[in-house]
N, C-alpha and C positions, 0 to 999 in steps of 0.2 A: 101633485106636491111641488113639482119644479116651478110652475108658474106662481104658485102661492109664495114660494120662498124667494125666487129670483127677482120678482118685481120690487118688493120692499128693499131687497139687498142693493139694487142699483141705486136707489135713493140714499140708502145708508152709506154706500161707498162714496158717493159724491159729497155728502155732508162730512164724512170722515176726512176726506182729502182736503176739502176746502175749509171745513170747520177747524181743523187742526192749525191751519195757518191764520185763522181769523184773529187770534190774539197777537199776531205779529204782522199785521198789515201796515205798510207805510205807503203814503201817496203824495203826489204832487200834481196840482192842477194849475196850468198857466194859460191865461187868455191874453193874446197880443193885441196889436193895434187894429182898430176897426176901420179907420180911414174916413168914416163919416159918422154922425151922431147915432144913426139907426143901428149900424153895426157895433159901435161902441157899447150901446145899451144892450144889444142882443148878446154879445160875447160876455159882458159882465154878468148878465142874468144866467147864462148857461154855466158860467164858472161857479156862481153861488149854488145853483141847483145840483150840479155834479159833486161839488165839494161836500154838500150835505149828505148825498147818497153814500159817498165813499167814507165819510166819517162815521156813518151808521154802521157800515160794514167793518170798519177798523175798530170800532168800539171806543173811540176817543178823538176829540177835536185836535189834540196835539199831534196825532199821527198822520194827519193829512194837511200839507201846506198848500195854501192858495195864494197865487200871485196874479194881480190884475192891475191895469192902469200903469201908473208911474213905477210901481214895484216890479213890473214884469220886464226889467231890463236884463241885459246879458249878465251884469254883475249880480243882480238879484237872483237870477236863475242859478248862476254858479254857486252863490252862497247857500241857496236852498238845497241844492244837490249835495254840497259838502256836508251840510248838517244831517241830511238823510243818511249819507255814507257813514257818518260818525256814530249815529244812533241805531243803525240797523245791523242785522246779523245775516249770515249766509242762509239760514233756514227761514228767513222772513219772506213775505210776499210784497212785491213792489208794484204799484200802479202809477203810471205817469200819463197825463192827458194834456195835449196841446190843443188850444182852441184859437181860431182866428184865421188870418190870411197867410198864405205861403206863396213864394215865387220860385220859378225855375227857369234859369237861362243857361244855355250851354250845357254843362254837366253839373251845375251847382244849385242845390235847393237852399232857400233861406226862409226862416221863420220871422215874420214881420213883427217887431217889438219896438218900444221906444228906444231911441239911440241906435247904435249899430246892431244890425240883425245878427242872429246866430245861424251859421250854416248847418247843413245836415251833418257834415263831418265833425263840427264842433259839438253839436248836440250828442252825437254818438259817443264821442270821447267822454263827455260828462256822464252819460248813462252807464258807460262801461266801468266807471269808478264805483258804482253802487254794488255792494257785496251780495245783495239778495240773489239767490240762484233761480228764483221763480219770479219772472217779471212779465208785466203787460204794459206795452207802450202804445197809446192810441193817439195818432196824429190826425186831427179832424180838419186840417187846413186844406186850402186849395193847393194843388200840385204835390200833395203829400205822398202820392204813390212813388215819387222819385226816390224816397228813402226806404221803401219797404224791404228791398233786398239788402241794402247796406247795413240796416240796423239789426238784422237777424243775428241770433247767436243761440247756442244751446240754452234751454230753459227760458227763453224769452219769446213771447208772442207779440207780434207787431200788427196793428190794425191801421190802415190808412183810409181816408175818405175817398181817395181817388185811385184809379188803376195805375196812373203814371204821372210824371211831371207835366205831361201835356194837357191834363185836365185842370185848367187854371181858373175857372169861374168860382165864385164864392160857393161854399158847400152847405148842404143841408144835413149832413150826417150827424153832427154833434147833437142837434136837437132831438133827433130820433133815437140816438144812442142813450141819451139821458132818459127819454120816455121809456125805453126798454128796462131801465133799472128802477123805475118809480112805482111799479106794481106787478101784477101777475100776467100782463098781456104777452110777455115774451117767454113765459114759462111753458114751453111746449109739452114737457112730460109731466107737468102738474105735481112736481115734487117740492114746490115752494122754495126752489133755489133757481135763480137766473144765472146761468153760466156765460162765459165769454162767447161760446159758440151760439147760444140762444140769443144773447143780446145782439151779436153781429148779424145773425140771420134776420131777426125781426127789424132791426134798424135799416138794413140793406133793402129789405122788401118795402118798408115804409117810405124810404127815399124814392124808390122806383114808382110807388103808387102816387107820391106827391107830384112827380113830373107828369104822370098820366092825367091826374086831376086838373093840372094846369094846361093840358094839351100842349106840353112842351117837350122838346127833345132832351133826354137825360144828359147832363153835362158832367156827371160824376158816377163812378162805379167803385164801390168800396172793395177793399182787399184785405185778406187775413193771411198772415204768414206765421208759422210756428206750430209746435206740437201740443196736443192735448187741450184744446180750448174748451172741450166739454167737461173737463175736470178742474176748471178754474172758476170759482164762484165770485160773482160780482154783487149779488143782492140776495137776501133771505127774508122771508116773511112767514107769518103764522108759526106753526110748530117748528119749522126749520130754524127760525130765529131763536126760539126757546132752546132748541138742542145746542145751538152754538154757544150758549151762555153757561153750560154745565160741563166742567172738566171730566166728570165720570162718564157722561154720555159720549163725549168726544173720544175718550180712551176706548170705550166699547166700539165706537165706529171705526177707530183705527184698526182694531182687531178684525172687524168686518172687512176692511180694506185688504188686509193681508189674506184673509180667506178668499176674497174675490180673485186675487191674483193666483191663489192655489187652484181655485175652480177653473180659471182660464187655462192654466197649465194642463190640467187634466183634460179639458175639452180639446186642447190642441193636439193631444195624443190619440184622439178617438179613432182616426182613420187607420192607425197602425196597431190597434189592439183588438183582440177578440171581444165580442159584445159583452160576454160575462165579466171579463177582466175590466173592461171600461166602466161598467156600472158598479163593480166592486170597489173601484177607486173613487168613483163619483159619489156614492152614497154617504160615506163617512164625512165628506166635506159638506154635503147638503145638511146632514144632521147637525154638525157644528154650527153652521149658519143659522139653522132654525133655533138652536139653543141660545145663540147670541141674540137673536131677535127677541126671545123671551126675556133675556136680561135687560134689553133696551126697554121693553114694555114695562117691566117691573120698576126700572128707574124712573120712567115717565110717570108712573102712578105715584111714586114717592114725591115727585116734584109737582104733582097736580096738573100734569099736562094731559089733556083729554085725548083719547084716541082719535085719529083722523085719517082721511083717505089720502093716499099719495105721498106719505112720509114714512120713515122707518118706524 
């Protein structure tokens, strides 16, 4: 019974946590200077692809701002952040991605954009103005590891393409990160949701493989800072995407999330309880989980969602 109940619950928990935020996802994608035509084209293309993926997650084009080329100036970025701050709430989810080149000299990181560059400290000050308590900031530029520690704060996950400011070569991480969101290749647990943890792991491995394929020494090593990356959804497909569109299913999944927390609390007490007492506390929680699972299935049938493997 435990395996039959807990496996779908894990997927339901993730969908409940991430799906509840899906109606309030805000995003910003910025691609900076390329320095030569090849990089200019590459960065613009990555911006377009990633913006498309995030708009699908957010459920609306207006919720994800894209800046590229002449628009990606310090003033343009400041304006975009101000607009996001004005139209977002504390319980929203924020995703910011920087694409391009970065530099690091002395103790200062700079994001290379048209006109004056923005420093790591200036970017942090801008991001800290955003009210969303749940944030993901992905800096895919060279030398981006220089800001990994400085940009951290409660509720924010920071991903950088490099380990430190000393890794200064052009990076490959952005391309692989986008690939991770574009299908099911990064979906390790097959629940039809790609989380930050899964996207990072897949992209990091793909970058390493690309250097091996080129018989080259790896010049970048991605870094992730922050809590709960496995509970932050970046892409959904199949039945998971259908679940995210129905408020009633989302409400059921939020109830499942609460039960998952209750289940974890019971499990944490196992070592200090007699066996009979432990299972007496565990059983009613599992029963409620099973009943909620039945409610989810009933709602799926009402919506015409076919039963499937690996989803709630």
